[in-house]
C-alpha positions as CSV (number, residue, x, y, z in Angstrom):
1,M,79.6,130.1,124.5
2,S,76.3,130.0,122.8
3,E,76.9,132.8,120.4
4,T,79.9,133.6,118.2
5,S,82.2,136.2,119.8
6,P,83.9,138.7,117.6
7,L,87.6,138.0,116.7
8,A,90.0,140.2,118.6
9,E,91.3,142.1,115.5
10,G,94.7,143.6,116.0
11,F,95.7,140.9,118.6
12,F,97.7,137.9,117.5
13,F,98.9,135.0,119.7
14,E,101.6,132.6,118.7
15,R,102.9,129.4,120.3
16,P,106.5,129.5,121.5
17,K,109.3,128.8,119.0
18,E,110.8,125.3,119.1
19,G,113.6,125.2,121.7
20,A,112.1,128.0,123.8
21,P,112.4,127.6,127.6
22,A,109.5,125.8,129.3
23,F,108.4,129.0,131.1
24,V,107.7,130.6,127.7
25,K,104.0,129.9,126.8
26,G,103.6,132.1,123.8
27,R,103.8,135.5,122.3
28,L,101.2,138.2,121.9
29,S,101.6,140.8,119.1
30,I,99.4,143.8,118.9
31,Q,98.7,145.9,115.8
32,S,98.0,149.2,117.4
33,E,95.4,150.8,115.1
34,K,93.2,147.7,114.9
35,A,93.6,147.0,118.6
36,I,92.7,150.6,119.6
37,A,89.6,150.4,117.4
38,L,88.6,147.1,119.0
39,I,89.2,148.5,122.5
40,N,87.1,151.6,121.8
41,T,84.3,149.4,120.4
42,H,84.2,146.7,123.0
43,K,85.4,148.2,126.3
44,N,83.0,147.7,129.3
45,E,81.8,150.3,131.8
46,K,85.1,150.0,133.7
47,G,87.2,150.4,130.6
48,Y,88.2,146.7,130.2
49,V,88.1,144.5,127.1
50,N,88.1,140.8,128.1
51,L,89.7,138.4,125.5
52,D,89.5,134.6,125.4
53,L,92.3,132.5,123.9
54,L,90.7,129.7,121.9
55,Q,92.0,126.8,119.8
56,S,90.8,125.9,116.3
57,K,88.7,122.8,115.9
58,D,91.7,121.0,114.2
59,G,93.9,122.0,117.0
60,T,96.5,123.7,114.9
61,K,95.9,127.4,115.6
62,L,95.3,129.6,118.7
63,Y,93.3,132.8,118.3
64,L,91.8,135.5,120.5
65,T,88.1,136.5,120.6
66,V,86.3,139.2,122.6
67,N,84.6,137.8,125.6
68,T,81.2,139.5,125.5
69,W,79.6,137.6,128.5
70,K,77.8,139.9,131.0
71,P,76.4,138.7,134.3
72,T,72.6,138.9,134.7
73,R,71.4,141.0,137.6
74,K,69.4,139.2,140.2
75,D,66.4,140.6,141.9
76,P,67.7,142.1,145.2
77,T,64.4,141.1,146.9
78,S,65.2,137.4,146.3
79,I,68.4,137.5,148.3
80,P,68.0,136.2,151.8
81,T,68.9,138.7,154.6
82,A,70.1,136.0,157.0
83,I,71.0,132.3,156.9
84,E,69.1,130.2,159.3
85,T,70.7,127.1,160.7
86,P,68.5,124.0,161.4
87,F,69.6,123.5,165.0
């Protein structure tokens, strides 16, 4: 990511507790008022908010950010209409 993504306020990820079964990878807690505000602010045209789970530089904490990446549209005239084989 070249730019800083906003923190996913209202969403909290925690590592599993010691002794948890191997299939438990973590826990997500959601504070509804902050989460709803975040969703309303950052939802895309299809109604989704994409979040990334990141690790702090020192490796001790995991946190969520809003993934704001959007694909760039390509010029439809530059797309080939057929693939030619060199036979």
